[in-house]
N, C-alpha and C positions, 0 to 999 in steps of 0.2 A: 228482297230486304237488304239493308246494309249490314254487313258483318265486318266488324273492326278486327282485323287480324294483322295489325301493323306494328311498327316500331322501328328499330334501327334497320338500315337497309344496306345493301351492297350492290355490286353490279353497275351497269351503266346508267340505268334509270331507277332512282330510289323510289320506294313507296311510302307515302305518309300513312294512308289508310287503305287496306286492300280487303277484298272479299274472300269467302271460302267457296269451295266448289265440290263436285262429286268426289267421293273417296274420303272426304273428311267426315269424322264422326258427327252424327246428327242427334239432336235432342229428341225427347219423346213425342214432340209435336211434329217431327219431320223437318223442322227448320235447321239450317246449318248452325252448328255450335260456334261460339267465339273461340278463336285459337290464335295465340301469339306465335307468329312465325319469325324465326331468326334467319338472317342472311338470304331471305327470298327476294326476288327481283320481279319487276313488272314483266320482263320478257319471259321468265320462267313461269310466272303465273298464267300468262296468256297461252303459253305452250301447253300447260296442264289443262286449261279450259278447252283448248282445241282437241287434246287427247280425249277429254270427256265427250266432246261432240262426236268424235270419230267412233266412240264406243256406243253411240246411239242415244246419248243423253244430252240433248241440245242445251245451250246456255247463252247468256249475253253478258257483255261487260260494258261499263261506262267509264271511260278514261277522262279524268279532269285534270287540267294543269294550266298554269299561266302561259302566255305567249313566250316561246323560246325555251320552254322546259322539256321539250322532247316528245310531245304528244304525237306529232306526225311521224317522227322516227319510230315510235312504238308501233304505229299503224303499219308502216312499211315493213317492220320486222315480222309481224304476224302474217302479213300477206305473203312475204317470201317464204316463211316457214311453212305455211299451209300449201302453197304451190309446190314446194319441194316434196311435200308428203302426198302429192297427187290430188289434192282437194281443188274444188272450183272456187275461185275468188271473184266476188263482185264488189266493186268499190265505187264510192261517190264522194264528192266534196261539196258541201253546202257553201253558199256565198251570199253576201248581203245583196248583191245585184239581182239575185234570183229569188229573194225571200218572198216577193209578192207573186211569184209564179207557182200556182198550185201544183203539187206533185212533181216539182222540178227535180228533187233528189231521187224520188222513186223512178222517174223517167230515166235518170242516169243509170240506176241499177238495172232496169229492164233492158236498156240499150246494151249494157255490158253483157247481159245474158241472151241477147239476140231477139228479145220480144218487144222492143219498143215500137216498131212499125205496126205490129198487130194491135197493140194497145191503143196506139194513136188512131188507127182506123175504127176501133170500137168506141172512141171518144170516152175513155174511162176518166171521168172527172170527179168521182166520189171516192172517199177512202175505201168503201166496201168493194167497189169495182177494182180499185188499185190492189187491194188485198187479194182479190181473186187472181189478178194477173200475177202478183208476186208468188202466190201459192202454185200457180202453174209453173212459175220459174223455178221454185225450190223443190218441186216434186221430184226432180232428179236426184235430190239428196238422199233418197232411199238407197241409191247405189253408190253415190260419190259424195263424200262430205262437202259441205258448202260453207264458206266464210264470207259474210257480208260486212263490209267496213264503211262507215260514213265519218269523214273528218269534218271538223268545224261545225258540229251539230248545233252550236249556239246560233248559227245563221240559217237553220233549216226552215223551210216553209211549214206552216201548220198542218197541212194535209199530209205531207210526207211524214212528219213526225207522228201523227196519229196512226198512220199505216205501219210504221216501224214499231211503235209501241205495241200495237195489236199483234204484230208478228212475234215480239219477244215473249208475249204471254203464252204462245203456243209452240214454243220450240222444244218443250220437254221431250217429246217423242220423235223429234227430228234430228238428223245428224247435221245440225247447223250451229255455227257460232256467229253471233251478231256482236260486232264491236263498234260502239259509238264513241267519238272523242270530241271534247269541247273545252271551253274555258272553265277555269276553276269556279267562277261565279254562276255557272249554268244552273246548278242545283238550287241556288238561292233565287235565281230570277225566273226559272221555268218550273212552276209548280207541278205540271204534268209529269215532267221527267223525274222530279224529286219524289213524287208520290209513287211512281212506278218502281223506282229503286227501293223504296221502303217496303212495299208490299210484295214484290216479286222475288220469291226465293231462288229463281233461276238467274237473277241479275247480280253481278259483282261490281262493286264500285272501287275504282282504283284512283287514288289521288297522287299525283306526281309531286314529290318534294324536291328541293334543291339537291344537287349532287353532293354526296359525302366525299370525304378526302380520298377514300379508296377508289371511288368511281372517277373522281377527277384524275387521279394518277393513271387509271386505265386509259382514259381518253388521251391524256397528254403523252403517253408512251408512243402513240402513233406519230407524234410530231417531234418529241424531244429525245426519245430513247428511254428505255426502262430506268436506267440509273438516274438520269437527270430528272425524269418525271417524278420519281420517288422523292427527290429533294425539293422539287418545285411545287408539288401538289398543294400544300397548305396555303402558300402565297397566291397561287392562281385561283384556288377555291374562294379565297377572300375577295380577290379582285373581281371575279365574275359573279359572285353571289350564288354560286352553284348552278348558274344557268348554262346548259349545254351550248346554247346559241352564242352567248357572250364568250364562253370559253373557246369555242371554235374560232370566233372572230379575233380574239387575242392571239391565238396560234397562227392564224393567217397573217395578222399584222407583224408578228415576230418573223415569220418566214419571209415577208416582203422586205424586211429591213436588215436581216442578218444572213450571211452566207455561211454554210457549213465549212469547217476547217478541212483542209486537204487531207484525205485519207481517213476521215472520221465518218461515222454513220450519219446519215442525213438528219439534221435537227438535233443531234445528240451532243452538240458542243455549245459553249456560250454560257451566259449568265442564267441562273435558274429563276431569277425574278421575272414576273410578268412584264410585258412592255406597257408603255403608257397608253397605247391604243391609237389607231390611226383610221384609215379608210374603212377597213372591215368593221371596226367598232362603230363608226359613223353610220354605216348602212344598217347594222344590227339595231342601233338605238332608234333610228327612224322607223324601222319595221315594227319594233315592239310598241313604240308610242302610237303608231298608226293603228294598232289593234285595240287600243285601250279607251278611246273616247275622249271627248273634249275636257271633261272634268279632270281626268288624269293628266292630260297634256298641260292644262293650266297649272296643276299641282307640280308637275315636273319643271315647268318654267319658274314657278315661285321658289322651289327648292334650289334650282340652279342659280337664281339671283341671290338668294340668301347665302349660298356657298358656305355652309357650316352646319354643324349638328345643332340646328336651332330648336329651341323649346317648342313643343307642340302648340302651345298657346300662340306664339308668334306666327307659326305657319297658318294656323286657323284664322288669325286676324287678317293676315295678308290675303288668304284665299277668299275671305268675305269681301274684301275690296275687289276681288276678281269675279264675284258672283257665285262662288262655290259654297253652299251651306255647310255647317259644321259636320253634319252626319256624313255627307258625301265626301267631305275633305278627308275625314279619317279613313274612309274606304279607299280613296285615291292614294293616300300615302301608303296604305297597306298593299295596294296593287303594284306600286312602283317597287316596293321591297320584294314582293312575290316574284317579280320578273328578274330580280337580281341587280337592278340598277342602283338601288340605295340600301343603306344600312340605317334604318330609322329615317332620319331626315337628311342624311349626308350621302352624297354620291360616292359610290365605291371607286369609280374611275373619273378622274378630272376630265379626261377626254370626252366622256359621256356628258358631263355637265357643260363643257364648252360647246359641244355640238348642239345641245338644246338651246343655248343662248344664241349661237350662230344662225339657227333656223328662224329666229325672231326678227321682225323688222326693227330697224334702229329706233324709231319712235316708240314702238311697243316696248322694247327693252328698256329705254330710258324712263318711260312711264312706270314700268314695274319697279325699277330701282328707286324711283321717287316714293312710290307707295311703301316699299320695303323700308326706306329710311324713316318714313313717318311712323310706321309700326314700331320699329326699333327705338325711335326717340320716345314714343309714348310709353313703352314698356321698360325704359331705363337702361337700355343697352349701353355698352361702352361707347364714349364719344367717337373714337376712331372708327368703329364699325358703322355708325350712322354716317359719318363723313365720307367713308369709302363709297357708300351708295349714292350720296349726293354728288360726288365727283363723277360718277357714271351717269347720273341723271341729267347733268348740265345745270346751268344757272337757275336758281330758284330764289325769288325775292321774299318768300314767306318768312315771317319773323322767327318761327321755330327753326327753319333751315339755317338762317343766319346765326342763331344762337348755337345750334349744334356744331356748325363749322368753327366758331370761335372757341367753343369748349374743347373741341378736338385739337385745335392749335395750341391751346394752353396746356393740355395734357402732353402733347408732343414736346413742347419746350421743357416741361418738367422732366421728361424722359430723354432730353438732349437730342431730340430728332427734329432739328431745325428745318430740314428739307420738307418734311411732311407738314409742318406748321405753315411754311410759306405756301404750299400747295392749297391748303384749306383756306387760308386768309386771302389768297389771290382770288379764289372762287367767290368768296363772300364779298370782296371788294368790287368785283365786276358786276355783282348782282344788286348791290344795295344802292339807294339813291343818295343825293347830296345831303349835307347837314352834319350835325354832331355825331350821328351814328357812323357815317362814312369816315369822319375824322378819327373816331376811335378805332375803326377797322384799319385805316391807313397806318395809324401809330403802331398797332399790334403787328401789322405786316412788316413795318420797318424793323421792329424789334426782332422778329423771327429772321428776317433777311440778314440782320446784323450778326446773328449767331452763326449763320451759314457762310456769309461773305460780306464783310463790312462795306465793300465797294458798292454793293447793291443799294445801300442806304442813300447814296448820292441821288438816286432817282426820286427819292421821296422827300428830300430836304425842303425843296421849294414849297411843296404842298403842306408839309408839317409846319413850316414857319408861317405860311398863310393861315393855316388853321389856328395857330397860336394867336396871330394878330387879330383874328375875328372872334377870339374867345371860345373856340370850339374844342380846343385841346385840353384834356384833363391835366391837372398838375402832375400827376404821376407820369403821364406821357411826356410832359414838359421836361421832367428830370431825365428821361431817356434821351430826349432831343439834345440836351446839353452834353450828354456823353458822346453822341455822334459828332457834334460840332467840335468838341475838344480833340477827339481822335482824328478827325479829318482836317485839322489845322485851321479852324475858324474860331479862335478863342474870343475875339471881340463880339461875335454874335452870341457865343455862350455867355459872356459877361452880361450882355443885355437881358438874356433870359434869367440869369441869376438875380438881377435887380428886380425883375417882376415877381419872382418867387419869394425873394427875401421880404418884399413889401407885404406879401400875404402869409408870412411865416406863421403868425398866430392862428390862422384859420386852418392850418394843416394838421392832420392827425399825427400822432407821435411817430409812427413809422415813416411817414413822408418827411417829417422834420429830420429824422436820423439820416435818411437818404440825401437830403439837401446838404446837411453838414458833411456827409461823406464826400459828396461831389466838390464842396468847397476845398477840402483838404487835398483831393486829387488834383484840382486845378492849381493849387499852390505848389504842389510837388512837380507836376508835369510841366507847367509854365511858370518857372520861379519868379520871373519879373512881373508878368501880368497878374499872377495870382497871389502876390506877396501879402496882400491885406488879409488873406484867409488863413494865415499861420496861427490857428487857434484850434483847440480841441472842440469836438462837437458839443453843442449846448453850452459854449463858454466854459468847458472843463467841468461841468456838473456831474458827468457820468464817470464811473470807474469801470474798467474792463471787466465784462462778465457779470455786472451787477444790475442789468436791465432785463427787460422781457426778452424771450428768445428771438422773436421776430426782429426786434430792434437790434439786439446784439449781432445778429448775423450780418446786418447791413452796415453797422457803424463801429464794431470793435476794431476792424482794420484801420478805420479812419482815426480812432483814438490813438492807436499805436503810432501811426504815421504823424499825427499832429504832435504827439509828445516828442517824436524825433525831431520835427522841424523847430519846435520851440525850446526844447531842453537839451537836444543832442542825444547821442547814443548812450543813455544811462543804463545802469544795470537793470533798473525796473523795466525799461523799454525792451531790453533783450528778453527778460523773463516773460513779459507780456506777449512778445512775438512767439516765443516757444509755446506758450499756453494756447495762443490762437491757432498756431499751425497744427497742434494736436487735434483740435476740434475740426479744422478744415479737412485733414486727411481722413478722419473718421466719418464725418457727416456730409461731405460733398456739397458744401454751400457755394455761393458765387465765387468767382476767381479773385475778385478785388481784395478781399481780406487776406488771402494767401499772399498776394503780391505785396501788400503792405507789410506783412510780417517778414517776408524775405528781404525787403528793402531795409527794414530795421536791423536785421542781422548783418546785412552787408555794410551798412553805415557804422555798425559796431565792430567792423573788420572780422566778423565771424564767418569767413567765406566757406570754410570746410563744412561748417554746420548748415549754412544756407544751402550749399550744394546737396547735402544729404537730404534735407527736406524737399528740395526741388526734385530730386530723383523720385522720391515717393509720390509727389504730386503728378509727375509725368507718367509714372507707372499706373496711377489710378485714374488717368484721364482718357483711357482708351475709348470708353463709350460716350464721351462728352462731345459737345459741338466742335466744329472745325475751328472757330475763333478761340474758344477756351483752350483747346489743345495747342494751338499755334502760339498763344501768349505764353503758356507754361514752357513750351519747348524753346522759345526765344530766350526766356529768362534763364533756363538751364544752360543754353549755349553761351550766353554772356558770362555766367559764373565759371563754366568750364574753361573758357578762354582766359579769364583772369587767373585761374589756377594753373595754367600751362598745360591743360589736358586738351591739346589742340584737335586730335582726331575726333574725340567725343563732341567737342564744340562744333566742329564742321558738320558732323552728321546731324546733330540736333538743329542747327541753323538751316540746313537743307530741308529737314522735315517740316520745320515751321513755315518756310517759304513755299513748300509744296502744298500745304493745307490751304493757305489763302494767298492770292496773287500779290505782287508787289504794290500795285495801286490800292489794293484793299487795306493795306497796312496804315495808310495815312501817314501822319508824322511819326508813328511808331516804327516805320520801316527802318529807322536808324538802329533799332535793336538787333534784329536778325542779320542785317547786312554787316554791322560792325562786328558781331560775333563771328560771322563767316570769314570776313576779311582778316581779322586777327588770327583766326585758326590757320588760314592759308599762309599768312605771313610767318607764323610760328613754325609751320611745316616746310618753309622754304620755297613755296610755290608762288613766286611773285606774279606771274601772269594770271593765275586764278584769283589772287587777291585783287589785282587790278580790275578784273571783270566785275567785281562787286561794286566798284565805283562808276561803272558805266551804266548802271541801272538808274533811271531818273528818280529823283527824290523831290518832294515839295519844298519850296523855299521856306515855308512856315516851320519846317522841322527844326531849323536852327534857332528858333525861339524856345524850343522845348528841350527837355532832358535827353531824349534820344539823339538830338543833334549833337550834343556833347560827346556821346559815345561814338557817333559817326566821325567826328573830327579826330578823336583819338585814334580810331582804326585807320583813318586815311593817313594820319601822320606816321603810324607804324608801317604802313605800306610804303610811303615815300622813303622811310628809313631803310627798309629792306631793298628798295630799288636803287639806293645810292643817291636819292635826291634830298640831300641833307637840309638844304635851305628851305625847301617846301615843307619838309617834315617839321622843321623848327617853327615855321609859320603856323602850322596846325596845332602844335603843342602850346605855343603861346596864345593862340585863340582859345584853347581849352582853359588855360590859366586865367585869361581875362573874363571868360564867361563864369567860371567858378568863383572868381572874386566878386563879380557883380551880383551873383546869385547867393553869395555867402555859403558856398557849398564846398568847403575845404575837406574833401574826401579823396585821398590819394588813389584809392583802389578804383574809383570811378574812371579815371583816365590815366593814372600813373604818369602824368605829363612830365614831372621832374626827372624821372629816370630816363625816359625816352628823349627828352630834350637834352639831357647830359650826353647821351650817346651821339646825338646829332652835333652837339658842340665840340665833342672830342674830334669827330671827323672833320669839322670845320676849323680846327686848330685853336679852340678856345677852352683849354683845360681848366682855367681858373673858375670860370662861371660854371662849368660842368661839375667841378668838385663842390662848389657851393650848393648846387641843386641836390647832389647826392647826399651831402651832409644833412640838408634839411629833411630829405626823405628818410634817411636812416635814423634820424632823431625822433621820428614819429612812432606811435605804438606799433608793436610788431606782431599783431594777431591777424594781419590781412593775408595777402597772397605770399606764401612762402617762396614760390617761384620768382615773384617780382622782387622780393627782398634779397634773395640770393643774387639775382642779377645786379641789383644796385650795389651790393657789397663787393662783388667781383670787380665791377667797374671802379669803385672807389679804391679798392686795394691795389689796382694797377696804376691808379693816378698818384697815390700818396708817395711811393718811393721816388717818383720823378719830380717831386715838388720841393727840391732843395733850395730853389731860388724863388723870387717873387712871381716869376712867370711859370711856375710849376713845371719846369723842365722845358720850357719853350725857348731857351736861350739859343743864340746862334753858335755854331761851332767855333772854338778859339784854339790858337796855338797848337799844342801837341795833341789836343783831343781829336779823336777820329771824326771826320766830317760826316754830317748827316747823309745818309744814303750809302755809307760804306758798310762793310761787314755784312750782317744779315740782309739789310735792304738791298745791297748790291747783288746778293745771291738769290734771295727769295722775292717772289712777287708780294704785293701788298696783302692780297688775300692769304697767301701762304704764311706771311709773317703773323697774321692774326691767329690762324689755326695753330701755328707752332707755339706761340706764347701761351695760348689757352691749354694746349696739351702739356706744356712744361709746368703749368700751374696745377696739373693733376686732374683736369677735367676729362671725363670719358667722352667718346665720340658723340653720344646722344646729347650730352650737355653742351658740347661745342656747337652742335647743329642748332640747338635751341638758342644759344647766345648769338649766333651769326645768321640765323634765319636761312639755313641751308639744310640739305638732307644729310643723314649720317654717311651715305655712300660717297657724297662729295667730300666730306671730311676725310674719309679713308683715302680717296684719291690724292688729296692735298698732302696728307701725311707721307704717302709713298714717295712723292716728288721731293718733299722736305728731307727725308732720310737720305735720298740720293745726293741732293745738293750739298748737304752739310757733312756727308760722309759718316753718318752714324747708323747704327744697326736697329735702333728702336727708340721708343718713347722715353725710356729711363735716361738716355744720354742727352736728351734735348736741353735741359736746364744748363748744363755745363757748356754745351756747344753754343747756345744762344748768348751766355754770359761772355764767352770768349770773343764771339763775333761782334757784339754790341759794345764791349768795353765799358760797361758800367753805366754812369749817370746820364749819359746823353741819349738814353733810350727814348724813342718817340712815343708819347702816350696814345697817339692815334693807333699805332701798331699794337698796342697792348689790348 
C-alpha cells in the first residue's frame, strides 16, 4: 500500500511522498501507520529498507521521478551500499528497444546471477517459468541478503513486469530488497504497478521532488567550496529548478569557463551567480526532452517561441495549432516544470530556451512564430509582442499581420522608439501589394524613418510624390510630406502640395486643418521670402491660445504664438503665451514644434536667458525621445548658448546634435548646429576648429532659409577671428540684406552690426563702425548681455578718439607723435590690443572673449607687454600707455 510519510526534505535527494517500513508502529490491521518524517532522505529510507531485508523481512520500493531528478543516482547508491554490506546485487535496466522482447529484463537479472544460459536452454517463455528461475536465483538469499534493482521500469516488457510484481508479493519471508525506479507518470499510466503499490503492504513508494536549498548547497559544495555554495545555493536552485542533472550541468559549464584563482580551493572563487549555461546545459536539455515524448517536445518548442510567462490560454491555443489537445497540453506543461526546465510557462534558463529553438529546422521555427503571432493577435496581446513574432516568421501578406505590424509601429513612435517602428513597417512594406494600402505603409515608413534619420526620407520622396499625384496618399500623410520637403530644401514642391491641400481645406477635419495652418506658419518662418503670404494666425486668427480642444491645441498652439510674432512682433502677450505653452510642453511631452515656436518667441522678444532656461529643461527631458527630436532641441540650445557667450556649453551641445543625426540628414537645418559650433570655437579662440565647420558641405537651398542666416553670421565671425576682415564684412552685410528683405530686424539673430563694426575698425573705417554700434546700443537691452557688453566696449574705445570728423583717423601733423611711434613702435599689434583691454580693467577671460583667443595666450602677451613697457603689472598699464601714445592720436584699431 502507499503510505504518505513525507513533507519537507533534506539530503541530496528530497522525498515528496515516501513509504513506511518495518520498525514503524503499525495499526490494528497490521498495515503501516501514516507517519510524518522530518529530515529524512531517500538514501536513508532505502538504507533502512535494506536493513529490514537483512533482518529477514523482505520488502520492495518503487522510486518515481522525472528525468534528471536523480532516480538512477539513487539506484546506484543502494547498489553500492548493499555491496559494501556483503549483499548480492542483481541489476537490470529496461529500455524501449527491448520492450517487445518477452522477459528481457528478467533475462538481464538471471544473467547477472549466472543462470541465464540454463534458463535459455529450458526455453522459459512464461512468467511462471521465469518466476521459478528467479526463485532458484534468489534461494541463496537465505544465507546472503539479495538486492534486485531495475531502472527505467516504465520501459519494461510486460512479462518481466508480471514476474517482478509476483516476486514483490512473496518477499516477506526472504532477505530480499526489490527496488524499481521509473518516471513520475508510471503510476498513472501503468495500472498494474499502481494497483500493486496500493495493496501491497511490503511496497514503499518514493516520489522524488526537486532539490531543496540545503540539498543544492550540498551538491554545490563539491564544485564551489562550502562558503560560496552557501551563498550561491538559492540562485542555483532557482536556475536549475531543483534538478540534479541541470544543477550538475551548470556546474560543469561554470568549470569550463572559469579558472580557479591561484592559491584558492578549486572552484571556491568567483561569482556566486549561476552561469548562463553552455554545452553541458545543451546536452542535458536534449537528454531530458528526448525522454518525454512528442507532445512535451512540441510544448517545449511552443514555450520557447513564446519566450515569456504566457497565459495558459495562449499556450493551449498555440498547442492546438500544433495538434496537442488541451488535456495533454496541461500535462506537457507540468512535465516540463517537473524536470526543472520551466517555471510555469517560462524557461528558467534562456540557454535552455535557445537550445530548443536551435534544434528546430528554420522553416519549422518560422511557422511556429507565425502561429504564435496569430494567437497573440487574436487574444489582444501587446502589438510589439505580436510584431516580434512576425519579424521572426518572415514576410506575411495576410491582412491581420499587416495590421499588427502597423499597430506595433504606431505604438513604437508613441514611445519614441523610431528604430523599431522602421523595422515593423519595412517588413509590412515588403509584404504588401501595390495600391492605396502600400502608399499608406510607405508614408508611415517615411514618418518613422524621419524620426530616426531624416536623410532616410530621401529614399521615399519620389514614391510619396507619385502616390500623391495618383491620389493614393491621405491628406494627413500629405502634411507629413510637406514637412520633409521643407526640411530637405524643396520649398517649391512643398508650396505645390500646400495649394492642393488648401483647395480641399473645407473637407478636412478640424485636427488636420490645425496641422495645415501650423505648417503654413512654419513655412513663413523657415522660408521668409517664399512663405511670406502665410503670415497669419491659424484659422485667420479665430482661435486663442489654449481655448480649443486638446488635440488641436497640441498641434496649433505653437503656430498661434509664432504667427502672432510674425504679424504683431514680440508683444508682451506673445511672451506670456510662449511661457504658458512651454509649461505644457515640459510637463506633457508633446511634439517638438510647439516648443520651438515658443522658444523663438522668447528669443525674438530678447528674453535669451529665459529661453535658455526652458531649453535646458527640454534637453534634459528629451533623453528617451527620438534622435531627430533630441538633435533639434540640442541644436536650439547650442545656438542660445553661443549667443549668451557660453561657448563651451554651446560647443558640447552642437557636437551632441551632430552626433545624433548626420550632416546630410539635417537638410537646410544644418545651418543651426554648424553655426552654433563655429561660433563656439571662434569664441574659444580655436580658429582651425571653427574653420572645419565650414568645410562640411551644405545645400545651396539653405541660404533661402533662416538657418542660412545663422550660417552667414557664424562664417563672418570665423573670418573675423582669422583676420579676414573684408570677407567677414561681406558675410555681415549679406546678413543685413537678408534680414532687410525678410523684414526680420532682430539683432540677436546675427548681431551683424556689432561684428561688422569690429571688421570696419580693423579695416580703418571707424566712422561707419561707430554708427553701427550706436544703432545697436539704441535697441532694447534684454538680449544677449555678452553681446551688449562687447558693443559697449567697442563704442567706448571709439568715442574718445572721435574729436574730428574722421573719428581719430587724421594723419599725424606737426609736433604730434607720428603713428607707429610710442606703444606701436614697442608692442606688436596683437600686444597693443591686449594691453589696452587690460588697461580698461578687463580680466584675462574677458580679454580672451573679446579677441577670440585663449586666456593662456592673453597671459603670454601680458608678460611680454610688461617687459617691453618696463612696468611691473596691470595697474601700471594705463599710465604707461598714456605716456607712450601721447593722447588724442591713439589708433582706434588698436583699441
